[in-house]
N, CA, C and O atoms as a DFTB+ gen file, in Angstrom:
84 C
 N C O
     1  1      -5.292      25.074      23.753
     2  2      -5.881      24.262      22.145
     3  2      -6.904      23.740      22.245
     4  3      -7.747      23.856      21.356
     5  1      -7.180      22.822      23.655
     6  2      -8.527      22.246      23.587
     7  2      -9.632      22.934      24.225
     8  3      -9.459      23.305      25.386
     9  1     -10.782      23.172      23.634
    10  2     -11.493      24.600      24.027
    11  2     -12.986      23.432      24.260
    12  3     -13.669      23.493      25.282
    13  1     -13.278      22.439      23.125
    14  2     -14.660      21.792      23.277
    15  2     -14.544      20.110      23.618
    16  3     -13.916      19.358      22.874
    17  1     -15.192      19.674      24.760
    18  2     -15.112      17.953      24.427
    19  2     -14.898      17.458      23.472
    20  3     -14.036      16.581      23.505
    21  1     -15.772      17.861      21.751
    22  2     -15.814      17.272      20.622
    23  2     -13.820      17.104      20.492
    24  3     -13.302      15.993      20.379
    25  1     -13.091      18.240      20.533
    26  2     -11.985      18.043      20.281
    27  2     -11.390      17.217      20.110
    28  3     -10.849      16.658      19.157
    29  1     -11.559      17.022      21.959
    30  2     -11.061      16.660      23.027
    31  2     -11.053      15.215      22.002
    32  3     -10.023      14.693      21.576
    33  1     -12.955      14.557      21.640
    34  2     -13.020      13.049      21.801
    35  2     -12.559      12.709      20.296
    36  3     -12.348      11.539      19.974
    37  1     -12.412      13.754      19.400
    38  2     -11.616      13.251      18.070
    39  2     -10.194      13.349      17.914
    40  3      -9.619      13.022      16.876
    41  1      -9.566      13.840      19.035
    42  2      -8.027      13.542      19.427
    43  2      -7.779      11.937      20.172
    44  3      -6.772      11.230      20.156
    45  1      -9.068      11.714      20.780
    46  2      -8.696      10.627      21.762
    47  2      -8.323       9.182      20.438
    48  3      -7.452       8.312      20.425
    49  1      -9.532       9.534      19.407
    50  2     -10.525       8.212      18.227
    51  2      -8.857       8.655      17.430
    52  3      -8.252       7.622      17.142
    53  1      -8.316       9.550      17.170
    54  2      -7.136       9.967      16.382
    55  2      -5.959       9.116      16.623
    56  3      -5.337       8.508      15.751
    57  1      -5.672       9.129      18.083
    58  2      -4.215       8.506      19.223
    59  2      -5.020       7.166      19.015
    60  3      -4.659       6.863      17.878
    61  1      -5.640       6.465      19.307
    62  2      -6.633       5.372      19.190
    63  2      -6.434       4.578      17.638
    64  3      -6.139       3.410      17.388
    65  1      -6.695       5.603      16.841
    66  2      -6.364       4.273      15.419
    67  2      -4.718       4.669      15.116
    68  3      -4.029       4.164      14.230
    69  1      -4.371       5.510      15.909
    70  2      -2.276       5.149      15.449
    71  2      -2.138       4.546      16.055
    72  3      -1.613       3.547      15.563
    73  1      -2.421       4.433      17.731
    74  2      -2.198       2.714      18.228
    75  2      -2.940       1.485      17.453
    76  3      -2.609       0.329      17.189
    77  1      -3.920       2.157      17.252
    78  2      -4.543      -0.109      16.904
    79  2      -3.156       0.130      15.880
    80  3      -2.192      -0.525      16.276
    81  1      -2.901       0.929      14.673
    82  2      -2.238       0.330      13.578
    83  2      -1.373       0.353      14.102
    84  3      -0.337      -0.085      13.601
């Protein structure tokens, strides 16, 4: 599923946004 670190960063940011909200 995770191939590039960029994807991991995007997912991390997404989870962060959900947690903040």
